[in-house]
C-alpha positions as CSV (number, residue, x, y, z in Angstrom):
1,X,-1.0,-33.1,0.7
2,X,-1.0,-35.9,3.5
3,X,-1.4,-34.7,6.8
4,X,-0.5,-37.8,8.2
5,X,2.7,-40.2,7.8
6,X,3.6,-43.1,9.1
7,X,6.9,-41.1,10.1
8,X,8.4,-41.5,14.0
9,X,7.1,-37.5,14.4
10,X,3.8,-38.2,12.9
11,X,3.1,-41.3,15.3
12,X,3.8,-39.3,18.0
13,X,1.4,-36.7,16.9
14,X,-1.2,-39.4,16.3
15,X,-0.9,-41.0,19.2
16,X,-0.9,-37.1,21.0
17,X,-4.3,-36.6,19.3
18,X,-5.2,-40.0,20.0
19,X,-5.3,-39.8,23.7
20,X,-6.8,-36.1,23.6
21,X,-9.7,-37.7,21.9
22,X,-10.3,-40.2,24.4
23,X,-10.0,-37.7,27.3
24,X,-12.6,-35.8,25.2
25,X,-14.6,-39.2,25.4
26,X,-13.7,-40.2,29.1
27,X,-15.0,-36.5,29.8
28,X,-18.5,-37.3,28.8
29,X,-18.9,-41.2,29.6
30,X,-18.2,-40.4,33.4
31,X,-21.0,-37.7,34.2
32,X,-22.6,-38.6,37.4
33,X,-25.9,-41.1,36.9
34,X,-27.9,-37.5,38.4
35,X,-26.3,-35.6,35.5
36,X,-27.7,-38.2,32.9
37,X,-30.9,-36.6,32.7
38,X,-31.3,-33.5,31.4
39,X,-34.1,-31.7,33.2
40,X,-32.2,-30.9,36.3
41,X,-29.7,-29.3,34.2
42,X,-32.5,-26.9,32.6
43,X,-34.0,-26.3,35.8
44,X,-31.2,-24.8,37.6
45,X,-30.4,-22.5,34.4
46,X,-34.7,-21.7,33.9
47,X,-34.7,-18.1,33.6
48,X,-31.7,-18.2,31.5
49,X,-33.4,-20.4,29.2
50,X,-36.4,-19.0,28.9
51,X,-35.4,-15.3,28.5
52,X,-32.8,-16.9,25.5
53,X,-30.5,-13.8,25.5
54,X,-27.7,-13.5,23.2
55,X,-25.7,-11.8,25.9
56,X,-26.2,-15.2,28.6
57,X,-27.5,-17.9,27.1
58,X,-23.4,-18.9,25.9
59,X,-22.3,-20.7,29.3
60,X,-25.7,-22.2,29.9
61,X,-25.5,-23.8,26.2
62,X,-22.1,-24.9,27.0
63,X,-23.1,-26.6,30.4
64,X,-25.6,-28.6,28.4
65,X,-23.3,-29.7,25.7
66,X,-20.8,-31.1,28.3
67,X,-22.9,-32.2,30.3
68,X,-22.7,-35.9,29.0
69,X,-26.6,-36.2,29.2
70,X,-27.5,-38.3,26.5
71,X,-30.6,-36.7,26.0
72,X,-28.5,-33.1,25.6
73,X,-28.3,-33.5,21.5
74,X,-32.1,-34.4,21.1
75,X,-33.0,-31.4,23.7
76,X,-30.6,-28.9,21.9
77,X,-32.1,-29.6,18.5
78,X,-35.5,-29.3,19.5
79,X,-34.6,-25.8,21.2
80,X,-33.3,-24.4,17.5
81,X,-35.9,-25.8,16.1
82,X,-38.9,-23.9,18.2
83,X,-40.2,-27.0,19.1
84,X,-38.9,-27.1,23.3
85,X,-42.0,-25.7,25.5
86,X,-41.9,-24.7,29.1
87,X,-45.0,-26.2,31.3
88,X,-45.9,-22.3,33.4
89,X,-47.3,-24.2,36.2
90,X,-43.9,-26.0,37.1
91,X,-41.8,-24.9,35.0
92,X,-40.6,-28.3,33.0
93,X,-39.5,-28.2,29.6
94,X,-40.5,-30.6,27.4
95,X,-40.8,-31.3,23.4
96,X,-44.4,-29.5,22.0
97,X,-46.6,-31.4,19.3
98,X,-49.3,-29.5,18.1
99,X,-52.2,-31.4,17.7
100,X,-55.8,-30.8,15.9
101,X,-57.4,-28.8,18.8
102,X,-55.2,-25.7,19.5
103,X,-53.5,-27.9,22.6
104,X,-49.8,-29.8,22.7
105,X,-48.7,-33.0,23.4
106,X,-46.1,-33.2,25.8
107,X,-42.8,-35.4,25.7
108,X,-40.2,-35.6,28.5
109,X,-36.5,-34.9,27.7
110,X,-35.3,-38.1,30.1
111,X,-37.8,-40.8,29.6
112,X,-39.2,-39.8,26.2
113,X,-42.9,-40.3,27.5
114,X,-45.4,-38.1,27.0
115,X,-47.0,-36.4,29.8
116,X,-50.2,-35.0,28.7
117,X,-51.7,-32.6,26.2
118,X,-52.0,-28.8,27.1
119,X,-53.6,-25.4,25.9
120,X,-51.9,-23.0,24.6
121,X,-52.4,-20.7,27.2
122,X,-50.3,-22.9,29.6
123,X,-47.5,-23.2,27.5
124,X,-44.5,-21.0,27.0
125,X,-42.6,-21.6,23.5
126,X,-39.0,-21.6,23.8
127,X,-37.9,-19.1,20.3
128,X,-34.7,-18.7,19.7
129,X,-33.3,-15.6,18.0
130,X,-31.2,-16.1,14.8
131,X,-27.5,-14.9,17.5
132,X,-29.1,-18.0,19.9
133,X,-29.8,-20.5,17.2
134,X,-25.8,-20.0,16.3
135,X,-24.9,-20.8,19.5
136,X,-26.8,-23.8,19.6
137,X,-25.7,-24.5,15.8
138,X,-22.3,-24.4,17.0
139,X,-22.6,-26.4,20.4
140,X,-24.5,-29.2,18.5
141,X,-21.4,-29.9,17.1
142,X,-19.2,-32.0,19.3
143,X,-22.6,-34.6,18.6
144,X,-22.9,-33.7,14.4
145,X,-19.4,-35.0,14.4
146,X,-20.2,-38.3,15.1
147,X,-23.2,-38.8,14.3
148,X,-24.4,-42.1,11.8
149,X,-26.1,-39.8,9.5
150,X,-22.9,-38.7,7.0
151,X,-24.9,-35.2,5.6
152,X,-25.0,-34.2,9.8
153,X,-21.8,-34.8,10.0
154,X,-20.7,-32.5,6.6
155,X,-23.1,-30.0,8.3
156,X,-21.5,-30.0,11.6
157,X,-17.8,-28.9,9.2
158,X,-19.5,-26.5,7.3
159,X,-20.6,-25.3,10.8
160,X,-16.8,-25.5,12.6
161,X,-15.3,-23.4,9.3
162,X,-18.2,-20.5,9.6
163,X,-17.3,-20.4,13.2
164,X,-14.2,-22.0,14.6
165,X,-13.5,-21.9,18.0
166,X,-11.2,-23.5,20.5
167,X,-14.3,-25.9,22.3
168,X,-14.2,-27.8,18.8
169,X,-10.9,-28.4,18.6
170,X,-11.2,-31.9,20.9
171,X,-14.3,-33.4,19.9
172,X,-13.2,-33.0,16.0
173,X,-9.8,-34.9,16.6
174,X,-11.9,-37.4,18.6
175,X,-13.6,-37.7,15.9
176,X,-10.9,-38.6,13.2
177,X,-10.1,-41.6,13.5
178,X,-13.3,-43.0,13.6
179,X,-15.0,-41.3,10.6
180,X,-15.5,-44.2,8.3
181,X,-16.0,-41.9,5.1
182,X,-12.5,-41.2,3.4
183,X,-13.1,-37.5,2.1
184,X,-14.9,-36.6,5.2
185,X,-12.4,-38.0,7.1
186,X,-9.8,-35.8,4.7
187,X,-12.2,-32.6,5.4
188,X,-11.6,-33.4,9.2
189,X,-8.0,-33.8,9.2
190,X,-7.2,-30.4,7.3
191,X,-10.1,-28.3,9.5
192,X,-8.1,-29.9,12.3
193,X,-5.1,-28.7,11.1
194,X,-6.3,-25.4,10.8
195,X,-7.6,-25.1,13.9
196,X,-4.1,-26.7,16.5
197,X,-3.1,-23.2,13.9
198,X,-5.2,-20.9,15.2
199,X,-6.3,-22.7,19.1
200,X,-4.5,-25.3,20.2
201,X,-1.8,-24.2,23.4
202,X,0.6,-26.3,22.7
203,X,3.3,-24.0,20.7
204,X,4.7,-27.2,19.0
205,X,2.2,-28.4,17.9
206,X,1.1,-25.4,16.2
207,X,4.2,-25.5,14.5
208,X,4.1,-28.4,13.2
209,X,0.9,-28.0,11.6
210,X,2.3,-24.6,10.0
211,X,4.8,-26.6,8.5
212,X,2.2,-29.7,7.3
213,X,-0.2,-26.6,5.3
214,X,2.9,-24.6,4.3
215,X,2.5,-25.4,0.9
216,X,-1.0,-25.2,0.5
217,X,-3.0,-22.7,-1.2
218,X,-6.0,-22.7,0.4
219,X,-7.8,-19.9,0.9
220,X,-8.5,-20.9,4.6
221,X,-4.9,-21.3,5.3
222,X,-4.1,-18.1,4.2
223,X,-6.9,-17.2,6.0
224,X,-5.5,-18.7,9.1
225,X,-1.9,-17.9,8.7
226,X,-2.3,-13.6,8.3
227,X,-4.1,-13.0,11.4
228,X,-1.0,-14.5,12.9
229,X,0.9,-12.1,11.5
230,X,-0.8,-9.3,11.1
231,X,1.0,-6.2,12.9
232,X,0.4,-3.5,15.0
233,X,2.0,0.4,16.0
234,X,3.3,0.5,19.4
235,X,5.4,3.2,21.0
236,X,7.1,2.9,24.7
237,X,9.3,5.2,26.8
238,X,13.0,4.4,27.0
239,X,13.0,0.6,25.3
240,X,10.8,-2.4,23.9
241,X,8.7,-3.6,26.9
242,X,9.2,-7.4,27.7
243,X,6.8,-10.3,26.7
244,X,6.1,-8.9,23.5
245,X,6.5,-10.5,20.3
246,X,8.3,-7.4,18.5
247,X,8.1,-7.5,14.7
248,X,10.3,-4.8,14.0
249,X,11.5,-1.6,15.5
250,X,11.0,2.0,13.6
251,X,12.9,4.7,12.6
252,X,11.1,8.4,12.3
253,X,12.1,9.9,9.2
254,X,12.3,7.3,7.3
255,X,9.9,6.8,4.2
256,X,8.6,3.9,5.9
257,X,7.6,6.0,8.8
258,X,7.8,9.5,8.7
259,X,8.4,12.0,11.9
260,X,5.1,12.8,11.0
261,X,3.0,9.9,11.8
262,X,5.5,8.9,14.4
263,X,4.2,12.1,16.4
264,X,0.8,12.0,15.6
265,X,0.9,8.6,17.3
266,X,2.6,10.1,20.2
267,X,-0.6,12.8,20.6
268,X,-2.7,9.5,20.1
269,X,-1.6,7.7,22.7
270,X,-1.0,10.9,25.0
271,X,2.3,11.2,25.1
272,X,3.0,14.9,23.3
273,X,0.6,17.7,23.0
274,X,-1.1,18.1,19.9
275,X,0.2,19.7,16.7
276,X,-1.3,23.3,16.1
277,X,-2.7,23.3,12.7
278,X,-3.4,26.9,10.5
279,X,-7.2,26.3,11.0
280,X,-6.5,26.1,15.2
281,X,-4.4,29.0,15.0
282,X,-6.7,31.0,12.8
283,X,-9.5,30.0,15.3
284,X,-7.5,30.5,18.2
285,X,-6.4,33.9,17.2
286,X,-9.7,35.2,16.6
287,X,-11.3,34.1,19.6
288,X,-8.8,36.3,21.8
289,X,-9.2,39.8,19.7
290,X,-9.4,43.0,22.0
291,X,-9.4,46.0,21.1
292,X,-8.2,45.3,17.4
293,X,-5.5,43.7,18.6
294,X,-3.8,39.8,18.9
295,X,-1.3,39.2,21.2
296,X,-0.5,43.1,20.9
297,X,-0.5,43.1,16.9
298,X,-2.9,44.7,15.2
299,X,-5.4,42.8,13.4
300,X,-4.2,44.6,10.2
301,X,-1.0,43.1,10.3
302,X,-1.7,39.4,10.5
303,X,-1.5,38.9,6.7
304,X,1.8,36.8,6.9
305,X,2.4,33.5,8.5
306,X,5.2,34.9,10.8
307,X,3.1,37.8,12.5
308,X,0.1,35.2,12.5
309,X,2.9,33.1,14.2
310,X,4.1,36.3,17.0
311,X,0.6,37.0,17.6
312,X,0.0,33.2,18.6
313,X,3.3,32.7,20.6
314,X,2.3,36.0,22.4
315,X,-0.8,34.7,23.5
316,X,0.9,31.2,24.2
317,X,3.3,32.7,26.9
318,X,0.4,34.3,28.7
319,X,-1.0,31.2,29.1
320,X,-4.4,31.9,27.1
321,X,-3.8,29.1,23.7
322,X,-1.8,25.9,23.7
323,X,2.2,26.6,22.6
324,X,2.9,25.9,19.5
325,X,4.8,22.8,18.9
326,X,8.4,23.5,17.2
327,X,10.2,21.1,14.6
328,X,13.0,20.8,18.0
329,X,10.3,20.0,20.3
330,X,8.8,17.3,18.0
331,X,12.2,16.1,17.7
332,X,12.8,15.5,21.5
333,X,10.1,14.2,22.0
334,X,10.1,11.5,19.3
335,X,14.0,11.0,20.5
336,X,12.7,10.0,24.1
337,X,10.8,7.5,22.8
338,X,10.7,4.2,21.1
339,X,8.8,2.9,18.1
340,X,7.9,-0.5,17.0
341,X,5.7,-3.0,15.7
342,X,3.9,-6.2,17.6
343,X,3.5,-9.6,16.3
344,X,-0.6,-10.2,17.3
345,X,0.6,-13.4,18.2
346,X,2.6,-13.7,21.6
347,X,4.5,-16.7,20.2
348,X,7.7,-15.7,18.3
349,X,8.1,-19.0,17.0
350,X,4.4,-19.3,15.8
351,X,4.7,-16.1,13.8
352,X,8.1,-17.1,12.1
353,X,6.5,-20.4,11.2
354,X,3.9,-18.2,9.7
355,X,5.9,-16.1,8.1
356,X,8.0,-18.5,6.2
357,X,4.7,-20.4,5.1
358,X,3.7,-17.1,4.1
359,X,6.0,-16.6,1.8
360,X,6.0,-19.8,0.6
361,X,2.5,-19.8,-0.2
362,X,2.6,-16.0,-1.7
363,X,5.0,-17.8,-4.0
364,X,3.2,-20.3,-5.1
365,X,0.1,-18.4,-5.1
366,X,2.3,-15.5,-7.8
367,X,3.3,-18.5,-9.7
368,X,-0.2,-19.5,-10.3
369,X,-1.6,-16.7,-11.0
370,X,0.5,-16.5,-13.7
371,X,-0.7,-19.8,-14.8
372,X,-4.2,-19.0,-14.7
373,X,-3.5,-15.7,-16.7
374,X,-2.1,-17.8,-19.4
375,X,-4.7,-20.3,-19.1
376,X,-7.0,-17.1,-19.5
377,X,-5.2,-15.8,-22.3
378,X,-5.4,-19.2,-24.3
379,X,-9.2,-18.6,-23.9
380,X,-9.1,-15.6,-25.4
381,X,-7.1,-16.0,-28.1
382,X,-8.8,-19.6,-28.9
383,X,-12.5,-17.5,-28.9
384,X,-10.9,-14.7,-30.9
385,X,-9.5,-17.3,-33.5
386,X,-12.8,-19.4,-33.3
387,X,-14.5,-15.5,-34.4
388,X,-11.6,-14.7,-37.0
389,X,-11.2,-18.0,-38.5
390,X,-14.4,-17.5,-41.3
391,X,-12.7,-14.4,-42.2
392,X,-9.4,-15.5,-42.8
393,X,-11.0,-17.5,-45.7
394,X,-13.4,-14.6,-47.4
395,X,-10.5,-11.5,-46.1
396,X,-7.6,-13.5,-46.0
397,X,-7.7,-16.0,-48.6
398,X,-10.3,-14.0,-51.4
399,X,-9.0,-10.5,-50.2
400,X,-13.0,-9.0,-49.8
401,X,-13.5,-7.2,-46.6
402,X,-16.9,-8.4,-45.9
403,X,-18.0,-6.0,-43.0
404,X,-21.0,-8.3,-42.1
405,X,-19.2,-11.7,-40.6
406,X,-19.5,-10.2,-37.4
407,X,-23.6,-10.9,-38.6
408,X,-22.8,-14.3,-40.0
409,X,-21.7,-15.5,-36.1
410,X,-24.9,-14.1,-34.5
411,X,-27.4,-15.4,-37.4
412,X,-24.9,-18.9,-35.9
413,X,-26.3,-18.1,-32.6
414,X,-29.5,-17.4,-33.3
415,X,-30.2,-20.7,-35.3
416,X,-28.9,-22.3,-32.2
417,X,-31.4,-20.6,-29.8
418,X,-34.0,-21.8,-32.9
419,X,-33.2,-25.1,-32.5
420,X,-33.2,-25.3,-28.4
421,X,-36.7,-24.3,-28.7
422,X,-37.4,-26.7,-30.8
423,X,-35.5,-29.9,-29.0
424,X,-35.1,-28.8,-25.4
425,X,-32.6,-31.3,-24.5
426,X,-29.6,-29.2,-24.6
427,X,-26.7,-31.7,-25.7
428,X,-29.0,-33.1,-28.8
429,X,-29.7,-29.5,-29.9
430,X,-26.1,-28.4,-29.8
431,X,-25.8,-31.5,-31.4
432,X,-28.0,-30.5,-34.3
433,X,-27.8,-26.9,-34.1
434,X,-23.9,-27.2,-35.5
435,X,-24.3,-28.6,-38.8
436,X,-27.7,-26.1,-38.8
437,X,-26.0,-23.0,-37.9
438,X,-23.3,-24.0,-41.0
439,X,-26.2,-24.8,-43.3
440,X,-27.9,-21.7,-42.3
441,X,-25.1,-19.3,-42.6
442,X,-23.3,-21.0,-45.8
443,X,-26.8,-20.1,-47.6
444,X,-27.2,-16.9,-46.7
445,X,-23.0,-16.3,-47.8
446,X,-23.3,-17.8,-50.6
447,X,-26.7,-15.9,-51.5
448,X,-24.4,-12.5,-50.3
449,X,-21.7,-13.5,-52.6
450,X,-23.9,-14.0,-55.9
451,X,-26.1,-11.4,-55.5
452,X,-23.8,-8.3,-54.3
453,X,-19.8,-9.3,-53.7
454,X,-19.8,-11.4,-57.0
455,X,-19.6,-7.9,-58.6
456,X,-17.4,-5.8,-56.0
457,X,-14.2,-8.1,-56.6
458,X,-11.2,-5.8,-56.6
459,X,-13.3,-2.6,-55.5
460,X,-12.1,-2.9,-51.7
461,X,-14.1,0.4,-50.6
462,X,-17.4,-0.6,-52.5
463,X,-17.2,-3.9,-51.2
464,X,-16.5,-2.7,-47.7
465,X,-20.0,0.3,-48.1
466,X,-21.9,-2.6,-49.5
467,X,-21.1,-5.2,-46.5
468,X,-21.4,-2.4,-44.1
469,X,-24.9,-2.1,-45.2
470,X,-25.8,-4.9,-45.5
471,X,-24.6,-5.6,-41.8
472,X,-26.5,-2.7,-40.2
473,X,-29.5,-4.6,-42.5
474,X,-28.9,-8.0,-41.0
475,X,-28.9,-6.8,-37.2
476,X,-32.2,-4.9,-38.0
477,X,-33.7,-7.8,-39.1
478,X,-32.7,-9.9,-35.9
479,X,-34.3,-7.1,-33.9
480,X,-37.5,-7.6,-35.7
481,X,-37.8,-11.3,-35.6
482,X,-36.5,-12.0,-32.0
483,X,-36.6,-8.0,-30.4
484,X,-33.6,-6.9,-28.4
485,X,-33.8,-9.0,-25.5
486,X,-30.9,-11.1,-24.8
487,X,-31.9,-15.1,-25.8
488,X,-30.3,-17.9,-23.5
489,X,-28.3,-19.9,-25.6
490,X,-28.2,-23.1,-22.9
491,X,-24.9,-25.5,-22.7
492,X,-25.7,-28.6,-21.9
493,X,-25.0,-29.7,-18.0
494,X,-21.8,-31.3,-18.5
495,X,-20.4,-28.4,-19.5
496,X,-21.0,-26.8,-16.1
497,X,-19.1,-25.7,-13.7
498,X,-15.1,-25.6,-14.2
499,X,-11.8,-27.2,-14.1
500,X,-10.6,-26.2,-10.6
501,X,-6.7,-27.1,-10.6
502,X,-6.6,-25.3,-7.3
503,X,-7.7,-22.1,-5.0
504,X,-6.5,-20.0,-7.5
505,X,-6.3,-21.7,-11.4
506,X,-9.4,-23.1,-12.4
507,X,-11.1,-22.7,-16.2
508,X,-14.7,-23.4,-17.5
509,X,-15.8,-26.2,-18.9
510,X,-17.2,-23.9,-21.5
511,X,-14.0,-22.5,-22.1
512,X,-12.1,-25.5,-22.5
513,X,-14.8,-26.7,-24.8
514,X,-14.2,-24.0,-27.3
515,X,-10.4,-24.0,-27.1
516,X,-10.9,-27.7,-28.7
517,X,-13.4,-26.4,-31.1
518,X,-10.7,-23.7,-32.1
519,X,-8.0,-27.0,-32.4
520,X,-10.7,-28.5,-34.2
521,X,-11.4,-25.8,-36.8
522,X,-7.5,-25.9,-37.9
523,X,-7.4,-28.9,-38.4
524,X,-10.6,-28.7,-40.6
525,X,-9.3,-25.8,-42.6
526,X,-6.3,-27.2,-43.1
527,X,-7.1,-30.3,-44.4
528,X,-9.4,-28.6,-46.9
529,X,-7.1,-25.9,-47.9
530,X,-4.6,-28.9,-48.2
531,X,-6.0,-32.4,-49.2
532,X,-9.6,-31.3,-51.2
533,X,-10.1,-30.2,-55.1
534,X,-11.7,-27.3,-53.3
535,X,-9.0,-26.0,-51.4
536,X,-6.2,-26.7,-54.3
537,X,-9.1,-24.5,-56.6
538,X,-9.2,-21.9,-53.9
539,X,-5.6,-21.2,-53.7
540,X,-5.3,-21.9,-57.3
541,X,-8.1,-19.4,-58.5
542,X,-6.6,-17.0,-55.3
543,X,-2.8,-16.7,-56.5
544,X,-3.9,-16.5,-60.3
545,X,-7.4,-16.9,-61.5
546,X,-6.7,-16.5,-65.1
547,X,-4.2,-19.1,-65.4
548,X,-7.1,-21.3,-62.8
549,X,-9.8,-20.0,-65.5
550,X,-7.5,-21.3,-67.9
551,X,-7.1,-25.0,-66.1
552,X,-10.9,-25.6,-66.1
553,X,-11.2,-24.2,-62.4
554,X,-15.0,-22.2,-62.6
555,X,-13.6,-19.2,-60.8
556,X,-17.0,-17.8,-60.1
557,X,-17.6,-21.4,-58.3
558,X,-14.7,-21.3,-56.5
559,X,-15.1,-17.6,-54.9
560,X,-18.8,-18.6,-54.0
561,X,-18.1,-22.3,-52.6
562,X,-14.7,-20.4,-50.7
563,X,-16.9,-17.7,-49.4
564,X,-19.8,-19.5,-48.3
565,X,-17.4,-21.9,-46.2
566,X,-15.9,-18.9,-44.7
567,X,-19.6,-17.8,-43.8
568,X,-20.7,-21.3,-42.7
569,X,-17.7,-21.4,-39.7
570,X,-18.9,-18.6,-38.6
571,X,-22.0,-19.7,-38.1
572,X,-20.5,-22.3,-36.3
573,X,-18.6,-20.0,-34.1
574,X,-21.5,-18.3,-33.2
575,X,-23.3,-21.3,-31.9
576,X,-20.3,-21.8,-29.3
577,X,-19.5,-18.5,-28.7
578,X,-23.3,-18.2,-27.7
579,X,-22.8,-20.7,-25.4
580,X,-21.1,-18.3,-22.7
581,X,-22.0,-14.7,-24.5
582,X,-25.4,-12.8,-24.6
583,X,-27.1,-13.4,-28.0
584,X,-28.4,-10.2,-29.2
585,X,-28.6,-8.9,-32.8
586,X,-25.4,-6.4,-31.4
587,X,-23.5,-10.0,-30.9
588,X,-21.3,-9.7,-34.1
589,X,-20.3,-6.3,-32.7
590,X,-18.3,-7.8,-30.7
591,X,-16.1,-9.9,-32.4
592,X,-15.5,-8.1,-35.7
593,X,-12.7,-5.7,-34.9
594,X,-11.0,-8.2,-33.0
595,X,-11.3,-11.0,-36.2
596,X,-10.1,-8.3,-38.5
597,X,-7.4,-7.3,-36.4
598,X,-6.0,-10.9,-35.7
599,X,-6.2,-12.0,-39.4
600,X,-4.6,-8.5,-39.8
601,X,-2.2,-9.0,-37.4
602,X,-1.5,-12.7,-37.9
603,X,-0.6,-12.2,-41.6
604,X,-3.1,-11.7,-44.4
605,X,-3.9,-14.9,-46.4
606,X,-2.0,-17.6,-44.1
607,X,-4.2,-19.6,-41.3
608,X,-1.0,-20.1,-39.0
609,X,-0.8,-16.2,-38.7
610,X,-4.2,-16.1,-38.0
611,X,-3.6,-18.5,-34.7
612,X,-0.5,-16.6,-34.4
613,X,-2.4,-13.4,-34.4
614,X,-5.1,-14.9,-31.8
615,X,-2.7,-15.6,-29.7
616,X,-0.8,-12.6,-29.2
617,X,-3.7,-10.6,-29.2
618,X,-5.7,-12.3,-26.4
619,X,-2.3,-12.7,-24.7
620,X,-2.2,-8.6,-25.1
621,X,-5.5,-7.9,-23.4
622,X,-5.3,-10.1,-20.7
623,X,-1.7,-8.9,-19.8
624,X,-3.6,-5.2,-20.0
625,X,-6.6,-6.5,-17.9
626,X,-4.2,-7.7,-15.5
627,X,-2.2,-4.4,-15.1
628,X,-5.4,-2.6,-14.9
629,X,-8.1,-5.1,-14.1
630,X,-11.3,-1.6,-13.0
631,X,-10.9,-1.0,-16.6
632,X,-11.8,-3.7,-19.6
633,X,-11.9,-0.4,-22.1
634,X,-8.7,1.2,-21.7
635,X,-7.0,-2.5,-22.3
636,X,-9.3,-2.7,-25.6
637,X,-7.7,0.8,-26.5
638,X,-4.4,0.0,-26.0
639,X,-4.9,-3.1,-27.7
640,X,-5.7,-1.2,-30.7
641,X,-3.1,1.6,-30.2
642,X,-0.5,-1.4,-29.9
643,X,-1.9,-2.8,-32.9
644,X,-1.5,0.1,-35.1
645,X,1.9,0.8,-33.6
646,X,3.4,-2.9,-34.6
647,X,1.3,-3.0,-38.4
648,X,4.0,0.3,-39.1
649,X,7.3,-2.0,-38.2
650,X,5.6,-5.2,-39.3
651,X,2.8,-4.2,-41.9
652,X,2.4,-7.9,-43.6
653,X,2.2,-9.2,-40.4
654,X,3.3,-12.4,-38.3
655,X,3.7,-14.5,-40.8
656,X,3.9,-13.1,-44.0
657,X,3.1,-14.9,-47.8
658,X,5.9,-15.0,-50.3
659,X,6.3,-15.3,-53.8
660,X,3.0,-14.4,-56.3
661,X,0.9,-15.8,-53.6
662,X,1.9,-12.4,-51.6
663,X,1.4,-10.0,-54.6
664,X,5.0,-9.8,-54.8
């Protein structure tokens, strides 16, 4: 959003800011000749500077910074760097530089001349603590804002953001129009608007600045506006006092403001006696037992609330304890007082503008949070789809329940790690690791199909048990080779960081890359199944293996290649997942359940169903996490329950196959 526009109103604002900055500069340039030297000022405040106490040094730093002396900046920077020394003989201050002989060369601040070399015993080093250095850094801002070094100007803006104050507004405005760097100028303009909201004495200027920033989603804008609408609970006798910015009148006895809360406020303000709790009553009764009686009532009879209240009332009549506050007394006290909330900001115009701006910002924040949640859900869905696409072939197309699918993902991730140990260039290593992971897991899948799966077709229970055993064996083999420590699979530098839309919406570049990779895999899978001989033969063998065999197709070879293809895709998915997840022997366990759920919910044997299943699971899980962000385990539990219920009503998934392919 542009903060300055070439219309009449903004032109007047620019003129006002220009003259305000000009006045600030003239105040520095019109200093007297005597004030041009910094040493007289230092001598005037010699005791305070030598002590450097945070409680007393603030005004001294302000005097030095506003003195107009050309040496003020050098002196403050030297002081903050602990290079300022005081000569004990006359109390003068100098820049000190250590020599080889345990002595220091002293340089005069005003003339820049070296005045001589002195032993350390004749000098006192000024060592400001962190609090004083922070105050000096704030004072240096007005000089650094116009420093020729862009890095120092950036440091000055950072210092203002960290510790804003009304004294920084004028020098910040004075530095805007001469700022040559467009980026720094935009930062200065934004910061000037924020400081105007918080510290300008002109109400109209503050309201205009609030309106300028009303559509900004920056956290700093909300942090500036929220204190303006902060409310304080107050009470007064008879009516609301004049001269206060009343936010709302409160009626005791409502859901938002109970009578008990209202009376407690009266007690805190000293406007009513405190209520007597049951514990206080028992303590008072115990302290006033005389000859087995309290208030004339035997102690043995004080076993009911009514008896205890009667005894306490007798003690109150005798003046021994405070009187009980009855509901009628409470109502009378509340009726004679007015309860209201006031804004911390005294100007009603400013609070009205701030309230309207926050409502607009909160609406935009809510919309952007929804967009951010959608992006997170899409990212999670792409990860699930990437993990499940290989299973969509082995389980969805071939009908093989492969419980070792997660271990193929793990093998792919470890392959990427091994390649990175050989090729240190992260970009090149990922390029090499991707086909390498496919080759390794393709070979492992082919071996598994030839040695185990081929003997268990149409025997789902035995297939499940066999592949589960293979899963455990592969995990143990990975532990034996790589150990139990998580291994790093580092993403290339160009995948570091995130795409930041605003202060609410952002998504990491790795997640974007995985989303794109999932789409690429979708296209590759569709091409293979629809446009290649392997895809045609796979579909033929899946639908009717005997008819396919009679047409010259080798079902065993097709099953082997199809299973290898699904396993190879799982390996590539492992490389992608390993870029943001911990590469351990249990990596596959984190995705095997979600992969099966994705395939089953989407529709077994349908790649579009797998995509739809991944989207539904990803959005549902993120939605539950948003409702209960502190418990991600609960989100997964609710997701599984939802899927079980979903399958009861739609057992064939979102997109069910029809005809002979579905077994009808």
